[in-house]
C-alpha positions in Angstrom: -3.7 10.7 9.0 -1.5 10.6 5.9 1.8 8.9 5.3 3.9 12.0 5.9 2.3 12.6 9.3 2.8 8.9 10.2 6.5 9.2 9.2 6.9 12.2 11.6 5.2 10.3 14.5 7.3 7.3 14.0 10.4 9.4 14.0 9.3 11.1 17.2 8.6 7.7 18.8 4.9 8.7 19.3 3.4 5.5 17.8 2.6 2.9 20.4 1.2 0.0 18.4 0.5 -0.6 14.7 -2.1 -3.2 13.7 -3.0 -4.3 10.1 -6.8 -4.8 10.5 -8.5 -7.1 7.9 -11.8 -6.1 6.4 -13.7 -6.7 3.2 -11.1 -7.2 0.4 -8.1 -5.9 2.2 -6.3 -4.4 5.3 -6.1 -1.0 6.9 -3.4 0.3 9.2 -4.7 1.2 12.7 -2.4 3.2 15.0 -2.3 3.6 18.7 -1.1 7.1 19.6 -1.1 7.3 23.4 -4.7 7.7 24.4 -6.1 8.1 20.9 -6.3 5.9 17.8 -5.9 6.7 14.1 -6.3 5.0 10.7 -3.8 5.6 7.9 -5.5 7.6 5.1 -4.8 8.2 1.4 -3.7 11.5 -0.1 -7.4 12.0 -1.1 -8.5 11.8 2.6 -10.0 8.4 2.4 -9.0 5.3 4.4 -6.1 3.7 2.7 -6.9 0.0 2.0 -4.0 -2.5 1.2 -4.6 -5.6 -0.8 -1.8 -7.5 0.9 0.2 -7.7 4.2 3.4 -7.6 2.2 2.6 -4.1 0.9 2.0 -3.0 4.5 5.3 -4.5 5.6 7.2 -2.8 2.9 5.6 0.6 3.7 6.2 0.3 7.4 9.8 -0.8 7.0 10.4 2.1 4.7 8.9 4.5 7.3 11.2 3.0 10.0 8.7 0.8 11.9 9.0 -2.8 10.6 7.1 -4.3 13.5 3.3 -4.6 13.5 0.6 -7.1 14.4 -2.2 -8.5 12.2 -5.8 -8.9 13.1 -7.4 -11.0 10.4 -10.6 -11.7 12.4 -12.9 -9.8 9.9 -10.8 -10.3 6.8 -12.8 -11.3 3.7 -10.7 -12.0 0.6 -11.7 -10.0 -2.5 -10.7 -7.1 -4.7 -9.8 -3.8 -3.1 -10.7 -1.9 -6.3 -13.1 -3.0 -9.1 -11.6 -4.6 -12.2 -10.8 -2.2 -15.1 -11.0 -4.4 -18.2 -10.7 -1.4 -20.6 -7.4 -0.3 -19.0 -6.1 -3.9 -19.0 -6.9 -4.2 -22.7 -5.2 -0.9 -23.5 -2.1 -1.9 -21.6 -1.9 -5.2 -23.5 -2.3 -3.3 -26.8 0.5 -0.9 -25.8 -1.7 2.1 -25.7 -0.8 3.3 -22.2 2.4 5.3 -21.9 4.1 2.9 -19.5 3.4 -0.2 -21.6 4.4 1.6 -24.9 7.7 2.8 -23.4 8.6 -0.7 -22.2 7.9 -2.2 -25.7 9.8 0.6 -27.5 13.0 0.2 -25.3 14.2 -3.4 -25.2 16.1 -4.5 -22.1 19.7 -3.6 -22.9 21.2 -4.9 -19.6 21.0 -8.5 -20.8 23.0 -7.6 -23.9 25.9 -6.0 -22.0 28.9 -8.0 -20.8 
């Protein structure tokens, strides 16, 4: 199930229970939909894994369902995704579009009165 489908189900009041279930390196969102269960997936069709509970809380609050429970029984801290040292180095060097744009445009809000 993707985020758009979850939004529709929440709007229709069809979601019974939402549980953030801990696993290796992160949490997934498990949903109780009447007699069936579902797991929130990504846009690529894979299970969506969250590195933190706060990210889940922000998502669910944005979707209109800020209450959920946490099952950390099988949670094992670790990385959700492998490290990308080449990308980190490129960002520090200003070679990625986002980093280059931030360095090119200084924060002008602080200069305004």
